[in-house]
Each structure stands twice: as structure tokens, then as C-alpha cells.
N, C-alpha and C positions, 0 to 999 in steps of 0.2 A: 527410801522414797517411794512413795504410790505414785501411782500413772497420772493420776492427776496432776500429781506434783511437778512431774516430770512433763506433763502436753502443758503445763503452762508456759517452764523455762521454755520449752523447745520453739511455744509461740508468744513468746513474751509476756505473757498474759497475766495480771496479777490472782495467784491461786482464788480467792474468792470469787473471781468470776470465771472459773470455771466450774458451774455450779451442777451438782450432782441432784439426781432425779429424784430419792430416795432417802431419808436419813431417817436412822434407826437412834431410837434413846434408849438408856439403860437406867435403871434404878439405882445404880452403886458405882463407882471408878470401877469396881472390880472388875466387874459384866467387861464396861466400857474396854479397859486396858486388856483383857481377855479374849476381847472380840477383834480387836486393835491384830496383836499379836498372833491370833488365832490365822486370823485372814493373808496375815501376811506373810505365813508358813506355807498357804494353801497357793499364794501368789494370786489371789481375787484383789482387782483393782477395788482399792477403796479409799476415804480419807478420814481420819481420826481429826475430828474439830469441836470448837465448843456448841453449846445448843443455841441458836439462836433466840432471839430474844423473845419471837413471836409465839416461839413453842416454850411452855416451862417443864421441867424438870430435876428432880431430885438429885441428878447426879453432874448434870452440867456436861456433857459429854455425849458424842453422835460420832455413829458413821454414817459416813456419805458415801452412798452409790449408786451406780446405773441401773436400770430398770432391769436391764438386762439380765443380769447377774441376782436379781432376787432369789429365786428359787435356788440355784447353787450356797445361797448364804446362808439361808433358813435351813436348805441339809444339812449345811456345816455346824450351825448352830445347836441342831440338834443332836449330832453325832457329837459335839463336843459338851454340847449340856450348857449352852449357852443363852440365856434366857432375854430377849429384850423386854420395854416395859410397853415402845410404844413406834410405830412406824407411819410415818408420813410422807406423801408424793408434796416436796419442798421445788419453788425456784426463789432466789432473791425476789422480794419485793411484792408478790403475788402469799393469795389467802393458802395457810397447810391444808391440804387434804389428809386423812386419815385413810392410811394403805391397808384392807384388807385383803382377808387370802382366801 
């Protein structure tokens, strides 16, 4: 169970209302699944979720994280050879903004 799911349950807020700040998109299910499992092993709070309709992706899955974890996540991805296709600042109902490293 991700940290966002735990927070959602503790506060009795639906999970889609606990909005991550950065969405990481992948070119394939393989990378999305590998990223989910790897971040779980490193105990980085994250959420595997469908790509919102306002964003497009060949894969359809994304990882949501809080901005405070982005540098750690990018270092883990580099070590584990996980390649995101795009990253966006995202808040439901607002225009996504591409994240630039």
C-alpha cells in the first residue's frame, strides 16, 4: 500500500483527491511496472495510476509523487535503468506543466 493510499484511508479522503504533484509517464507497461516495484523496494511514497485524460501516453500508466521526492526518484531511476518518457506538474482540474530537470 502506497503512502498516498494510507493517507487517503486515515483521512477518509478518496485516493483521487490526494493529488500527487508530479506525474511520471512511461513509454511501456514494463517501465511503469518496474518503476512501481523499484520505488516500493526503496520505500519512496508513490502511486501507480492511470494517465489522466488531459495527458496522453502510449503506456497508459503513470507514477504520482510529491515534488519533494523527485531528485531521489530520478537517482533511483538512473541506477535501476528506468526511463520515463515525460514528467509533469499535475493537479486535477488544472493545465499540466511539463517538468524540466
